[in-house]
C-alpha positions as CSV (number, residue, x, y, z in Angstrom):
1,M,13.1,28.8,-147.0
2,S,14.7,26.9,-149.9
3,E,14.9,23.7,-147.8
4,K,11.3,24.1,-146.8
5,I,10.3,24.5,-150.5
6,K,12.4,21.4,-151.4
7,S,10.7,19.4,-148.7
8,V,7.4,20.1,-150.3
9,L,8.4,20.0,-154.0
10,W,10.1,16.6,-153.9
11,P,7.1,14.7,-152.5
12,L,4.7,16.6,-154.7
13,G,6.8,15.9,-157.8
14,F,7.1,12.2,-156.9
15,G,3.3,12.0,-156.5
16,I,2.7,13.7,-159.8
17,L,5.2,11.2,-161.5
18,I,3.4,8.2,-160.0
19,I,0.0,9.6,-161.2
20,A,1.5,10.2,-164.7
21,I,2.9,6.6,-164.9
22,W,-0.4,5.3,-163.7
23,Q,-2.3,7.3,-166.3
24,I,-0.3,6.3,-169.3
25,G,-0.6,2.6,-168.3
26,I,3.0,1.7,-167.3
27,I,1.7,0.3,-164.0
28,H,-0.8,-1.9,-165.8
29,D,2.0,-3.2,-168.1
30,L,4.3,-3.9,-165.2
31,L,1.8,-5.6,-163.0
32,G,-0.5,-7.1,-165.6
33,F,-3.6,-5.2,-164.5
34,K,-6.6,-4.7,-166.6
35,P,-8.3,-1.3,-166.8
36,F,-11.4,-2.6,-164.9
37,Q,-9.0,-3.9,-162.1
38,L,-7.2,-0.6,-161.7
39,P,-8.9,2.3,-163.5
40,V,-6.7,5.2,-164.6
41,P,-7.0,8.5,-162.8
42,S,-8.9,10.2,-165.6
43,M,-11.5,7.4,-165.6
44,I,-11.9,7.7,-161.8
45,I,-12.4,11.4,-162.1
46,K,-14.9,11.0,-164.9
47,T,-16.9,8.4,-163.0
48,L,-16.9,10.6,-159.9
49,H,-18.1,13.5,-161.9
50,T,-20.9,11.5,-163.5
51,N,-22.0,10.0,-160.1
52,F,-21.1,13.0,-158.0
53,A,-24.4,13.1,-156.1
54,K,-24.4,9.5,-155.1
55,A,-20.6,9.6,-154.3
56,L,-21.2,12.6,-152.0
57,S,-24.2,10.9,-150.3
58,D,-22.2,7.7,-149.7
59,T,-19.2,9.7,-148.5
60,M,-21.4,11.5,-145.9
61,I,-22.7,8.2,-144.7
62,T,-19.2,6.8,-144.4
63,V,-17.8,9.9,-142.6
64,S,-20.8,10.2,-140.2
65,G,-20.5,6.5,-139.4
66,A,-16.8,6.8,-138.8
67,L,-17.3,9.9,-136.6
68,T,-20.1,8.3,-134.6
69,G,-18.1,5.1,-134.0
70,L,-15.0,7.2,-133.1
71,A,-16.9,9.1,-130.5
72,L,-18.6,6.0,-129.0
73,G,-15.4,4.0,-129.0
74,C,-13.3,6.7,-127.4
75,F,-16.0,7.3,-124.8
76,I,-16.4,3.7,-123.9
77,G,-12.7,3.1,-123.8
78,F,-12.1,6.0,-121.5
79,I,-14.9,5.0,-119.1
80,V,-13.3,1.5,-119.0
81,A,-9.9,3.0,-118.2
82,V,-11.4,5.1,-115.4
83,I,-13.2,2.1,-113.9
84,A,-10.1,0.0,-114.1
85,T,-8.2,2.8,-112.3
86,L,-10.7,3.5,-109.6
87,F,-11.9,-0.1,-109.1
88,P,-9.0,-2.4,-110.1
89,K,-10.6,-5.7,-109.1
90,W,-13.6,-5.0,-111.3
91,G,-12.3,-2.8,-114.1
92,Y,-9.1,-4.5,-115.0
93,T,-10.9,-7.5,-116.3
94,G,-13.0,-5.3,-118.6
95,L,-9.7,-3.6,-119.7
96,T,-8.2,-7.0,-120.6
97,V,-11.3,-8.0,-122.6
98,I,-11.3,-4.7,-124.6
99,S,-7.6,-4.9,-125.2
100,A,-8.1,-8.4,-126.7
101,F,-10.4,-6.7,-129.3
102,N,-7.4,-5.0,-130.6
103,A,-6.1,-8.3,-132.0
104,I,-9.3,-8.9,-133.9
105,P,-8.9,-8.1,-137.7
106,I,-11.3,-5.6,-139.2
107,V,-12.2,-8.2,-141.9
108,A,-13.4,-10.5,-139.1
109,L,-15.5,-7.8,-137.4
110,S,-17.3,-6.6,-140.5
111,P,-19.3,-9.8,-141.2
112,I,-20.3,-10.0,-137.5
113,M,-21.6,-6.4,-137.5
114,N,-23.3,-7.0,-140.8
115,R,-25.3,-9.7,-139.1
116,W,-26.1,-7.6,-136.0
117,F,-27.2,-4.5,-137.9
118,E,-29.7,-4.3,-140.8
119,N,-28.3,-1.1,-142.4
120,G,-24.9,-0.1,-143.5
121,F,-24.7,2.9,-141.1
122,G,-25.1,0.7,-138.0
123,Q,-22.5,-1.8,-139.3
124,K,-20.0,1.0,-139.9
125,V,-20.6,2.4,-136.4
126,G,-20.2,-1.0,-134.8
127,V,-16.9,-1.8,-136.5
128,V,-15.4,1.6,-135.8
129,T,-16.6,1.5,-132.2
130,V,-14.9,-1.8,-131.5
131,V,-11.7,-0.7,-133.2
132,C,-11.4,2.6,-131.3
133,M,-12.2,1.2,-127.9
134,A,-9.0,-0.6,-127.4
135,A,-6.6,2.2,-128.3
136,M,-8.4,4.6,-126.0
137,A,-8.7,2.2,-123.1
138,I,-5.1,1.2,-123.2
139,N,-3.7,4.7,-123.6
140,A,-6.0,6.3,-121.1
141,Y,-5.3,3.7,-118.5
142,D,-1.6,4.3,-119.0
143,G,-2.1,8.1,-118.6
144,L,-4.2,7.7,-115.5
145,N,-1.7,5.4,-113.7
146,N,1.7,6.3,-115.0
147,L,2.1,9.3,-112.6
148,R,5.1,11.3,-111.7
149,P,7.2,9.9,-108.8
150,F,5.9,10.8,-105.4
151,A,3.0,12.8,-106.9
152,M,0.4,10.6,-105.3
153,D,2.3,10.6,-102.0
154,L,2.2,14.4,-102.0
155,L,-1.6,14.4,-102.3
156,D,-1.9,11.7,-99.6
157,S,0.2,13.9,-97.3
158,Y,-2.5,16.6,-97.8
159,A,-5.3,14.1,-97.1
160,A,-6.7,14.6,-100.6
161,D,-9.8,12.6,-101.4
162,T,-10.3,10.3,-104.5
163,K,-12.1,13.0,-106.4
164,T,-9.3,15.5,-105.9
165,K,-6.7,13.0,-106.9
166,F,-8.5,12.2,-110.1
167,F,-9.3,15.7,-111.3
168,K,-6.1,17.4,-110.1
169,L,-3.5,14.6,-110.8
170,R,-4.7,11.7,-112.8
171,L,-6.9,13.5,-115.4
172,P,-4.4,16.2,-116.3
173,N,-1.6,13.6,-116.6
174,C,-3.9,11.6,-118.9
175,I,-4.6,14.3,-121.5
176,P,-1.4,13.6,-123.6
177,S,-2.4,9.9,-123.7
178,I,-5.9,10.7,-124.7
179,L,-4.7,12.9,-127.6
180,T,-2.4,10.1,-128.7
181,A,-5.3,7.7,-128.8
182,L,-7.4,10.2,-130.7
183,K,-4.7,10.5,-133.4
184,I,-4.5,6.7,-133.7
185,N,-8.3,6.3,-133.8
186,A,-8.8,9.1,-136.3
187,A,-6.9,7.1,-138.9
188,S,-8.3,3.7,-137.8
189,A,-11.9,4.9,-137.8
190,L,-12.1,5.9,-141.5
191,M,-10.1,2.8,-142.5
192,A,-12.5,0.5,-140.6
193,A,-15.5,2.2,-142.1
194,I,-14.2,1.9,-145.7
195,V,-13.3,-1.8,-145.2
196,G,-16.8,-2.4,-143.7
197,I,-18.3,-0.9,-147.0
198,I,-16.1,-3.0,-149.2
199,L,-17.0,-6.2,-147.4
200,Y,-20.7,-5.3,-147.3
201,L,-20.7,-4.8,-151.1
202,I,-18.9,-8.1,-151.7
203,I,-21.4,-9.9,-149.5
204,T,-24.3,-8.3,-151.3
205,L,-22.9,-9.2,-154.7
206,V,-22.4,-12.8,-153.6
207,E,-25.9,-12.9,-152.2
208,R,-27.4,-11.7,-155.5
209,K,-25.5,-14.3,-157.4
210,A,-26.0,-17.2,-155.0
211,I,-29.7,-16.9,-154.3
212,K,-31.3,-15.4,-157.4
213,W,-34.3,-17.6,-156.8
214,H,-35.0,-16.2,-153.3
215,A,-37.9,-13.8,-152.8
216,S,-35.6,-11.2,-151.3
217,Q,-33.7,-10.8,-154.6
218,R,-36.8,-10.2,-156.7
């Protein structure tokens, strides 16, 4: 039990130490930050308390956008993996294209989605969907095809049809890979949604400064 307590207390104590150093301004002195560049924890808490209603509303929009994009991305990715498995000539090309999306930086996707969708919610869903598709498609395809040795031969010996092979062999074998993709996407989804918000706010700020004369800014 003492080892378990130590494994909790050491990280907790280190985290408290970092927050204390941050609060008293040592980080600002070391890195040359100004308070407006890196607000201290007490200022962050005070601001959140003052604007709690708006912060809660914005948080719900971000989380709902991330969850919606997560669900869509995982669904589309899994369908592509299934098509690539059952119809290799057709589906493998789609799998390759979606896999290429994995190399696209989030900061490159956000401006594109910002142009496609008029509101912030749609932009968040679009970015998260694209980010999550690749991980699910790659992992699901691996799970559907990386089968135990001679498992498919055994089903062939029983004259099993394609449906039976899929639901009795491929799909159960794919479940661990699906769960792995979900764990990856759970972290990626929220990160993508937050980055989308930051870039959207930056673009909005630049727009206000650059085209003050335009009717849309009046």
